[in-house]
Every structure is written in C-alpha cells, then in structure tokens.
C-alpha positions as CSV (number, residue, x, y, z in Angstrom):
1,M,36.7,107.4,109.8
2,N,39.2,110.2,109.1
3,F,42.9,110.0,109.9
4,P,45.0,113.2,109.3
5,F,47.7,111.3,107.3
6,D,50.6,113.0,105.6
7,N,53.0,110.1,104.6
8,T,56.3,111.7,103.8
9,F,58.4,108.5,104.5
10,A,56.3,106.4,102.0
11,E,56.4,109.2,99.5
12,Q,60.0,110.4,99.8
13,M,61.9,107.2,100.9
14,T,61.4,104.6,98.2
15,G,63.9,101.8,98.8
16,F,63.8,102.1,102.5
17,Y,60.7,99.8,102.9
18,A,58.4,97.2,101.5
19,P,54.8,98.2,100.9
20,W,52.7,95.7,103.0
21,Q,49.4,94.8,104.5
22,G,48.7,93.4,107.9
23,A,47.3,89.8,108.1
24,S,43.6,89.2,108.3
25,V,42.4,88.1,111.8
26,P,39.3,86.3,112.7
27,D,37.8,88.5,115.5
28,P,39.6,91.7,116.3
29,Q,38.4,93.5,119.5
30,V,39.7,96.5,121.3
31,A,41.1,95.3,124.7
32,L,42.6,98.8,125.7
33,F,42.1,102.1,124.0
34,N,43.9,105.3,124.9
35,R,41.0,107.8,124.6
36,E,43.1,110.6,126.0
37,L,45.9,110.1,123.5
38,A,43.4,109.7,120.6
39,Q,41.7,113.0,121.4
40,W,45.1,114.7,121.9
41,L,46.0,113.4,118.3
42,G,42.9,114.9,116.9
43,L,41.3,111.5,116.2
44,D,37.7,110.5,116.5
45,A,37.9,108.5,119.8
46,E,34.3,107.3,119.6
47,S,34.5,105.8,116.2
48,L,37.8,104.2,116.9
49,D,36.8,102.4,120.1
50,S,34.7,100.1,118.0
51,A,34.8,97.0,115.8
52,E,36.0,99.0,112.8
53,G,38.7,100.6,114.9
54,A,39.8,97.2,116.1
55,A,40.2,96.0,112.5
56,I,42.4,99.0,111.8
57,F,44.5,98.5,114.8
58,A,45.0,94.9,114.1
59,G,46.4,95.7,110.6
60,A,43.7,93.9,108.8
61,V,42.2,97.0,107.4
62,A,44.0,100.0,106.1
63,P,42.2,103.3,106.7
64,E,41.7,105.7,103.9
65,G,44.9,107.7,103.4
66,A,47.2,105.1,104.9
67,S,50.3,103.8,103.1
68,P,51.1,100.6,105.2
69,L,54.8,99.6,104.9
70,A,57.5,97.5,106.7
71,Q,60.7,99.4,107.3
72,V,64.1,97.9,106.6
73,Y,67.0,98.3,108.9
74,A,70.1,96.4,110.2
75,G,71.5,96.4,113.7
76,H,74.2,95.4,116.2
77,Q,72.5,93.0,118.5
78,F,74.5,92.2,121.7
79,G,77.5,93.6,119.9
80,G,77.2,91.3,116.8
81,F,76.1,92.9,113.4
82,S,72.9,91.6,111.8
83,P,73.0,93.0,108.2
84,Q,69.3,92.7,107.6
85,L,66.5,92.9,110.3
86,G,63.5,95.2,109.6
87,D,60.0,95.2,110.7
88,G,59.5,91.5,110.9
89,R,56.1,91.7,112.7
90,A,55.3,95.4,112.5
91,L,53.8,98.0,110.1
92,L,54.1,101.7,109.7
93,V,50.5,102.5,108.9
94,G,51.1,106.2,108.2
95,E,52.1,109.5,109.7
96,L,49.5,111.5,111.6
97,I,49.5,115.3,111.9
98,D,48.1,116.4,115.2
99,P,46.1,119.6,115.8
100,R,49.4,121.3,116.8
101,G,51.0,120.4,113.5
102,A,53.3,117.7,115.0
103,R,54.1,114.6,113.0
104,W,53.6,111.0,114.6
105,D,54.1,107.5,113.1
106,L,51.0,105.2,113.7
107,H,52.8,101.9,114.1
108,L,51.5,98.4,114.6
109,K,53.3,95.6,116.4
110,G,52.2,92.0,115.9
111,S,50.2,92.5,112.7
112,G,51.7,89.4,110.9
113,P,54.6,88.4,108.8
114,T,56.4,90.8,106.4
115,P,59.2,90.4,103.9
116,F,61.7,90.9,106.8
117,S,60.2,88.4,109.2
118,R,63.2,85.9,108.9
119,G,61.0,82.9,109.3
120,G,58.9,84.1,112.2
121,D,55.1,84.2,112.4
122,G,55.1,88.1,112.8
123,K,52.5,87.9,115.4
124,A,52.4,88.8,119.1
125,S,50.6,87.3,122.1
126,L,48.6,89.3,124.6
127,A,51.0,89.6,127.5
128,P,53.9,91.3,125.7
129,V,51.5,93.7,123.9
130,L,50.0,94.7,127.3
131,R,53.4,95.0,128.8
132,E,54.6,97.5,126.1
133,Y,51.2,99.4,126.5
134,L,51.7,99.7,130.3
135,I,55.5,100.4,130.3
136,G,55.3,103.0,127.6
137,E,52.4,104.9,129.2
138,A,54.1,104.7,132.6
139,M,57.4,106.1,131.0
140,H,55.5,109.0,129.5
141,A,53.9,109.8,132.8
142,L,57.4,109.8,134.4
143,G,58.5,112.4,131.9
144,V,60.7,110.1,129.6
145,P,60.7,110.5,125.9
146,T,58.9,107.4,124.6
147,S,56.7,105.8,122.1
148,R,53.1,105.7,123.4
149,A,50.3,103.1,123.1
150,L,47.1,104.1,121.4
151,A,45.4,100.7,121.5
152,A,45.8,97.0,122.2
153,V,43.5,94.7,120.4
154,T,43.0,90.9,120.5
155,T,42.8,89.1,117.3
156,G,40.7,86.1,118.1
157,E,43.3,83.6,117.1
158,P,45.9,81.8,119.2
159,V,49.7,82.4,119.0
160,R,51.9,79.5,119.9
161,R,54.9,80.2,122.0
162,N,57.0,77.5,123.6
163,G,54.4,74.8,122.9
164,R,51.6,76.9,124.5
165,A,48.6,78.5,122.7
166,L,48.3,82.1,123.9
167,P,45.8,84.8,123.0
168,G,47.0,86.8,120.0
169,A,47.1,90.5,120.1
170,V,48.4,93.7,118.3
171,L,49.7,96.9,119.7
172,A,49.0,100.3,118.0
173,R,51.6,102.8,119.1
174,I,52.8,106.2,118.1
175,A,56.3,107.8,118.1
176,S,57.7,110.8,116.4
177,S,59.4,108.3,114.0
178,H,60.8,104.8,114.0
179,L,64.1,105.8,112.3
180,R,66.9,104.0,114.0
181,V,70.7,103.8,114.1
182,G,70.2,100.4,112.5
183,T,68.4,102.2,109.6
184,V,71.5,104.1,108.7
185,E,73.6,101.0,109.3
186,F,71.7,99.1,106.7
187,F,72.6,101.3,103.9
188,A,76.0,102.4,105.1
189,R,77.2,98.8,105.3
190,R,76.1,98.3,101.7
191,G,78.1,101.2,100.6
192,Q,74.9,103.0,99.5
193,H,76.1,106.4,100.6
194,D,73.5,108.3,98.6
195,H,70.9,106.5,100.6
196,V,72.6,107.4,103.7
197,R,72.7,111.1,102.6
198,Q,69.0,110.9,101.8
199,L,68.2,109.6,105.2
200,V,70.3,112.2,107.0
201,D,68.4,114.9,105.2
202,Y,65.0,113.4,105.9
203,A,65.8,112.7,109.6
204,L,67.0,116.4,110.0
205,R,64.0,117.8,108.3
206,R,61.7,115.7,110.5
207,H,63.4,115.9,113.9
208,A,65.8,118.9,113.8
209,P,64.5,121.3,111.1
210,D,66.6,124.1,112.5
211,R,69.7,122.1,111.5
212,A,68.5,120.9,108.1
213,E,70.3,123.6,106.2
214,A,73.6,123.2,108.0
215,D,76.9,123.2,106.1
216,D,77.6,119.6,107.4
217,P,74.3,117.8,107.8
218,A,75.8,114.4,108.7
219,L,77.7,116.0,111.6
220,E,74.6,117.8,112.8
221,L,72.6,114.6,112.9
222,L,75.5,112.8,114.8
223,R,75.4,115.6,117.4
224,F,71.6,115.6,117.6
225,V,71.4,111.9,118.1
226,R,74.3,111.9,120.5
227,D,72.7,114.6,122.7
228,R,69.2,113.2,122.7
229,Q,70.4,109.7,123.6
230,A,72.8,110.9,126.3
231,A,69.9,112.8,127.9
232,L,67.5,109.9,127.5
233,V,69.8,107.4,129.3
234,A,70.1,109.9,132.2
235,R,66.3,109.9,132.5
236,W,66.3,106.1,132.4
237,M,68.8,105.9,135.2
238,G,67.0,108.5,137.2
239,I,64.0,106.2,137.6
240,G,65.9,102.9,137.9
241,F,64.9,101.7,134.4
242,V,66.8,99.0,132.6
243,H,66.0,98.7,128.9
244,G,67.5,95.3,128.4
245,V,68.0,95.4,124.6
246,M,69.9,98.4,123.8
247,N,70.8,97.2,120.2
248,T,71.4,99.8,117.5
249,D,68.1,98.7,115.9
250,N,66.4,99.9,119.2
251,T,68.3,103.2,119.2
252,T,66.2,105.9,117.6
253,L,67.3,108.8,115.9
254,S,64.7,111.0,117.6
255,G,65.9,110.1,121.1
256,E,62.8,108.3,122.1
257,T,62.5,105.0,124.0
258,I,61.0,102.2,121.9
259,D,60.5,98.4,122.1
260,Y,59.7,97.4,125.7
261,G,60.6,93.7,125.6
262,P,63.2,92.5,128.2
263,C,63.0,95.7,130.3
264,A,62.2,96.3,133.9
265,F,62.5,98.7,136.8
266,M,65.2,98.0,139.5
267,D,64.0,97.5,143.0
268,R,67.1,97.1,145.1
269,F,69.9,99.3,143.9
270,D,72.7,97.5,142.1
271,P,74.6,98.8,139.1
272,G,74.9,95.2,137.8
273,T,71.1,94.7,137.5
274,V,70.1,92.7,134.5
275,F,66.6,91.4,133.7
276,S,66.9,90.0,130.1
277,S,67.0,86.1,130.0
278,I,69.5,86.4,127.1
279,D,71.8,89.0,128.5
280,H,74.2,86.5,130.1
281,G,77.2,88.7,130.2
282,G,75.4,91.8,131.6
283,R,76.1,93.8,128.5
284,Y,73.0,95.9,129.1
285,A,73.0,96.1,132.9
286,Y,71.8,99.3,134.6
287,G,75.1,100.7,135.1
288,N,76.4,99.9,131.6
289,Q,73.7,101.8,129.9
290,P,75.7,105.1,129.3
291,S,78.7,103.3,127.9
292,I,76.6,101.1,125.7
293,M,74.7,104.1,124.3
294,Q,78.1,105.8,123.5
295,W,78.9,102.5,121.7
296,N,75.8,102.8,119.7
297,V,76.5,106.4,118.9
298,A,79.9,105.3,117.6
299,R,78.3,102.9,115.3
300,L,76.3,105.7,113.9
301,A,79.5,107.9,113.4
302,E,81.2,105.1,111.6
303,C,78.2,105.0,109.0
304,L,78.4,108.9,108.5
305,L,82.2,109.0,107.9
306,P,81.9,109.4,104.1
307,L,79.4,112.2,104.4
308,F,81.4,114.5,106.8
309,D,82.7,117.7,105.3
310,A,86.3,116.7,105.6
311,P,89.2,116.5,103.2
312,D,90.1,112.8,103.7
313,I,89.2,109.8,105.8
314,D,91.7,110.6,108.6
315,A,90.1,114.1,109.0
316,A,86.7,112.5,109.1
317,L,87.8,110.0,111.8
318,E,89.1,112.7,113.8
319,I,85.7,114.6,113.6
320,A,83.9,111.3,114.5
321,N,86.2,110.5,117.5
322,H,85.7,114.0,118.9
323,E,82.0,113.9,118.7
324,V,81.7,110.5,120.1
325,D,84.2,111.2,122.9
326,A,81.9,114.2,123.8
327,F,79.1,111.8,124.7
328,G,80.6,111.3,128.3
329,A,80.5,115.0,129.1
330,V,77.0,115.5,127.6
331,H,75.6,112.5,129.5
332,Q,77.4,113.6,132.7
333,R,75.7,117.0,132.6
334,A,72.2,115.4,131.9
335,W,72.9,113.0,134.8
336,R,73.8,115.8,137.1
337,D,70.6,117.6,136.1
338,V,68.5,114.6,136.9
339,L,70.2,114.0,140.3
340,S,69.9,117.7,141.1
341,A,66.2,117.5,140.9
342,K,66.0,114.2,142.7
343,L,68.2,115.4,145.5
344,G,66.6,118.8,145.9
345,L,69.7,120.7,144.8
346,T,67.7,122.8,142.3
347,D,64.2,124.2,142.0
348,E,64.0,123.1,138.4
349,G,63.6,119.6,136.9
350,P,65.7,117.6,134.5
351,G,66.3,119.6,131.3
352,R,65.3,122.9,132.9
353,G,67.7,123.6,135.7
354,A,71.1,125.0,135.4
355,L,73.8,122.4,134.4
356,A,77.0,122.2,136.3
357,E,80.1,121.6,134.0
358,P,82.0,118.4,134.7
359,G,84.3,118.8,137.7
360,V,82.9,122.2,138.6
361,D,81.3,120.9,141.9
362,P,83.3,118.0,143.2
363,D,81.5,118.0,146.5
364,D,78.2,117.2,144.8
365,D,79.8,114.5,142.7
366,A,81.2,112.9,145.9
367,L,77.8,113.4,147.6
368,A,76.2,111.4,144.8
369,R,78.9,108.7,144.7
370,D,78.7,108.1,148.4
371,L,74.9,107.9,148.2
372,F,75.0,105.2,145.6
373,T,77.6,103.3,147.6
374,L,75.4,103.5,150.5
375,L,72.3,102.3,148.5
376,Q,74.2,99.2,147.1
377,E,75.8,98.3,150.4
378,Q,72.4,98.6,152.3
379,E,70.5,96.9,149.4
380,A,68.0,99.7,149.5
381,D,65.0,100.1,147.3
382,F,65.9,102.7,144.6
383,T,62.4,104.2,144.1
384,G,61.5,104.1,147.7
385,F,64.7,105.7,149.0
386,F,64.5,108.7,146.8
387,R,60.8,109.1,147.4
388,H,61.1,109.1,151.2
389,L,64.2,111.3,151.1
390,S,62.1,114.4,151.0
391,A,60.6,113.4,154.4
392,A,64.1,113.4,155.9
393,L,64.2,117.1,155.2
394,L,61.2,117.5,157.5
395,G,62.9,115.4,160.3
396,D,60.6,112.4,159.6
397,S,62.8,109.5,158.3
398,P,61.5,106.2,159.7
399,Q,60.4,105.0,156.3
400,L,63.7,105.9,154.8
401,R,65.6,104.1,157.5
402,S,63.3,101.0,157.2
403,L,64.7,100.6,153.6
404,L,68.2,99.9,154.9
405,R,69.7,96.9,156.3
406,E,71.2,99.0,159.1
407,P,68.7,101.8,159.9
408,K,71.4,104.2,161.1
409,A,73.8,103.7,158.2
410,A,72.6,106.8,156.3
411,E,72.8,109.3,159.2
412,G,76.3,110.6,158.1
413,W,75.2,111.1,154.6
414,L,71.9,112.6,155.4
415,E,73.6,115.3,157.6
416,R,75.9,116.2,154.7
417,W,73.0,116.3,152.3
418,R,70.8,118.4,154.5
419,T,73.7,120.9,155.0
420,R,74.1,121.0,151.1
421,V,70.4,121.6,150.5
422,G,70.4,124.3,153.1
423,V,68.2,122.5,155.7
424,P,70.3,121.2,158.5
425,A,68.7,118.9,161.1
426,D,68.6,121.9,163.7
427,A,66.7,124.2,161.3
428,D,64.8,127.1,162.6
429,A,61.2,128.1,161.6
430,R,62.4,130.0,158.5
431,R,64.4,127.0,157.4
432,E,61.4,124.6,158.1
433,A,59.4,126.6,155.5
434,L,62.3,126.1,153.1
435,A,62.4,122.3,153.9
436,G,58.7,122.1,153.0
437,D,59.1,123.8,149.7
438,R,62.2,121.8,148.8
439,A,60.5,118.5,149.8
440,R,57.5,119.3,147.6
441,G,59.9,120.0,144.7
442,M,61.7,116.7,145.2
443,N,58.4,114.8,145.2
444,R,57.7,116.3,141.7
445,F,60.6,114.3,140.4
446,N,60.8,111.2,142.7
447,P,57.9,109.0,141.8
448,L,55.9,107.0,144.4
449,Y,54.8,104.5,141.8
450,V,56.8,102.8,139.1
451,P,55.8,99.6,137.2
452,R,57.0,97.2,139.9
453,N,58.0,94.0,138.2
454,H,56.2,91.5,140.4
455,V,53.0,93.6,140.2
456,V,53.2,93.9,136.4
457,E,53.9,90.2,136.0
458,E,50.9,89.3,138.2
459,A,48.6,91.6,136.1
460,L,49.9,90.2,132.8
461,Q,49.4,86.6,134.0
462,T,45.8,87.4,135.0
463,A,45.1,88.9,131.6
464,E,46.7,86.1,129.8
465,R,45.3,83.2,131.7
466,E,41.8,84.5,132.5
467,L,41.4,87.3,129.9
468,D,40.7,89.7,132.9
469,L,42.2,93.1,132.2
470,G,41.1,94.5,135.5
471,P,44.6,94.5,137.2
472,V,46.2,96.0,134.1
473,K,43.6,98.8,133.9
474,R,44.2,99.5,137.7
475,L,47.9,99.8,137.1
476,L,47.5,102.1,134.1
477,A,45.2,104.4,136.2
478,V,47.7,104.6,139.1
479,L,50.8,105.0,136.9
480,A,49.2,107.8,135.0
481,D,50.0,110.0,138.1
482,P,53.1,108.5,139.5
483,F,54.1,111.3,141.7
484,T,50.8,111.6,143.9
485,R,49.7,109.2,146.5
486,Q,46.5,107.5,145.6
487,E,44.0,106.0,148.1
488,G,44.0,102.2,147.9
489,A,47.3,102.0,146.0
490,E,49.5,101.3,148.9
491,D,50.5,97.8,147.7
492,L,51.9,99.4,144.5
493,E,54.5,101.4,146.5
494,H,56.6,98.5,147.6
495,P,59.2,96.3,146.0
496,A,59.0,92.5,145.6
497,P,59.4,90.4,148.9
498,V,63.0,89.8,149.7
499,D,62.4,86.0,149.3
500,A,61.0,86.5,145.8
501,A,62.8,84.7,142.9
502,P,65.0,86.9,140.7
503,F,62.9,88.7,138.1
504,V,63.6,87.7,134.5
505,T,62.1,89.0,131.2
506,F,61.9,87.5,127.8
507,C,61.7,88.8,124.3
508,G,58.1,89.0,123.1
509,T,58.7,86.9,120.1
C-alpha cells in the first residue's frame, strides 16, 4: 500500500513536535471512506477501503514512509492564553504529494493520547467524528477553504463520555497544513525567536512560495494570514456558518477551516447566534466573527514583532498596528464580493468578481444593511431567503414571502433590489431574459441545502445509538451538490420547526 509521502515538517522542524504512534485498537473498521478524495489524491482507493486501510486510518499502523508525530502549539482560548496545548488526541501521519504536485497533511483525530493530552484519553466517539466528516465535506462543496475527510473508522472499543459508553472512532482528514497561529504563539511566548523565524520561513515556502524570498518574511506572513482569514470569514458569513471555537489554535496559517466541534449553520437570521455550550458571553457569535478573527491576527502580529525589518520596537509596533488595522478593509471587500454574488449584483462569484473599495458604493451598502435588518426583524430563514430571492426576479415570490412573519414586509426592499439589479417588476421581454440569467447566476452561489442542525443531529443520533449510517450517507450525498434541487430531498430544505428547542453543540472531547 503506497502513500506518496514527503515529510518536510518531520525532517525540517525538529523541536516543533513529538514523534508518536497511535494507540492500538481491537477492531478497526472503515465506516465511511471518501473514495473520490482518495482518487484525487492519487491513492489506491480499493486497497484503502479495507481492514488494512482501517488500521492505518485508526493510527494503529503507520504505513511505509510515514513519520507520525504530534505537533505542539499554544493558543488563546476564549480570550485566555494557554501556554501549551498541542495535538492531544491527534497525529500528523505524513505529507502526501498529489498528482498535481500539491502537498497535503494526512492527519488523524481521535487516535489516542499523546505527550500533549493534558490528562485526556486522546480518543473520540463516533458522533463527533461523523459530524466533522459531514460538515467538512459540506463546506468543501459550498466552496469554503477547509480540511476534508478521507475516512471515518470505528475502533471496536467504547469511549466513555459523561458516564456513557459510546462507540469509539477516528477521523482521517487532509489539509494543506495544520500550522496555526497558536503554533507561532508557543515559541514566541517562550522567547524562542529563532524558532519563530524558522516557522515563518517554513510556512511561506509551503503556503506562499512567491513571498518566501521577500525582504521582510515576517511581514509577508502576517499579510498572507490576514488576507486569507479575512476572506475565509466572509465565506462563512455568506452561508450562515458559525464556527463556535475561533481560538488562535484553531486559526490556520493557510486560511483553511479546521476543527468542526461546536459549529453549526444559522437558520433564523440573528447576528447574536451562538451554538457552543461553553460560549456563555457570545464571544464567537455569528456577527462577532470578523472582529474576533482580527483579534486573532493581532495575536499573530504580536508574536512577529521581533522579526519585522524595523529599527526599534516602536517602529515594529507601528508596522503591526497598520497591518492589523487593515483587516477591516480587506474583510469588507471580501464580504462585498460574497454579497454581490448572493444578490446578483455581479456575474462572477466570490473571489472572482470586481471588488468595490470601501465607501465607493454607499447605495449597495445601505441595500445590504436594510436587508439584514429586515431578515432579523422578520426572523427569516437565512439560507431559504437567499435561495428563493432569485425567484423574486422572475415575479414568483410566494416562497420568499412565506419565510417572513409579515409576508408583505419585504416589498419595498425587493423593489429597490430589482431596480439595482436592473430587472424592475414591470420588466419587458428583454429584461425577463436578463432576469433568468441573473437568477441562474444567483443560484450558483445561494445553496438550497446546508447541514441543517436538526437534521444533522438526528442522523448522528441514529448512527451512535443504532450504528446505522444510512441517514449520514444520505446527507453526504445531497450536500455534495448543495446548489441543485434533488428529488426526494425536500425535507432537507427547511429549517427546524419554530417550536424546536434551541440548538446547542458541544466539544467532541
């Protein structure tokens, strides 16, 4: 069983990890296997979807060429600094080189205790593993930079959580790396600036090779992370996603989404939406995500101060403040880009259309602000409203109105929006053709299906209690194509019933 490993982190970054081996397990079995992803990575899908593959994905067996290790990092968690965290229940098996020459971490989650476990058992139960598999694959299909699931395996041993014996499992996932802001924090807080410099050089070579030879590498890394994370949060906001644990140890240098624990998708629009059971103050609420990410970028800037090409600390601080302050403008441009695609104001999608500079088009800003005020006041379903908005261009808006407490409340806003798009309600035949084109364009960026929280929870409970993965597999199949209506999936279009209890998520540990 050949894996195309090229393990630069293990070879070049001694001192940044502990070599380690996953725990042995009694009966590893493949529960879910991402055959499409395996083939895209250039792996032998047939041989991996087997007992031998299950042992590898459980962490019990290291394949030839692997260099399994647990990475060390620190992190600000809910605003408080933890000087040492690290992979407490995870392993970096090695780095895969795909057929296009791209590099991917093969990473396990739930493979047993490591030197960084802090007293935990290092294992995972089935439901959180399936949750991350499902949410990560849904995010990928929605066009969000993310880690992806390669396999979920059951281990054949129980894991105890809150006095209950639950089926044990391990997730095998890939990402372009698992370097985090918290990785930089670990060494910077210890005054190990040579290690920070080494990490900066490595991260640039890996994620931004065109910047690796810059005169001020630390500044280039800060800008790279800032821009990637600002755009990432805009993508989250555009699909109603709430990460839930935006700690610096969950903030990647690559700009990918990782660690789907207390995360969920917002049904009814409310900027104060929180799903995490431990986020009592709403720190990581939907509407706070841009400011929190800017805060995380500021923590990275602090770590890089000694490395900036500056004559003294005051000059370095001025550089850092300038770059961190620019986060707002970068995010606002990305957010306008997302909204332009969702509202049909551009023919291009996020990251491809022309970006308006802040303040250049105040009418569009006002249009967006008034829309979100309307959605909140009317307690409208976020995903459903944007999806059905395209039908309003064609004069068919009963589904849109049905999402509002007062069905006529949106008429004034809709008239302004149609005029802005160039398709007023009294459009002639020529404009009707334009309306059809614009509506189809909007539907490429406004999903019909997202992982609705109540549906996900039902599927996970069925898997955990009955070891029946049928509902999870059905969700995976539908969410792989979230923009196209699929026969028999009508129940997955709708939010939870209005009388449903508030949805709460918990950390997988």
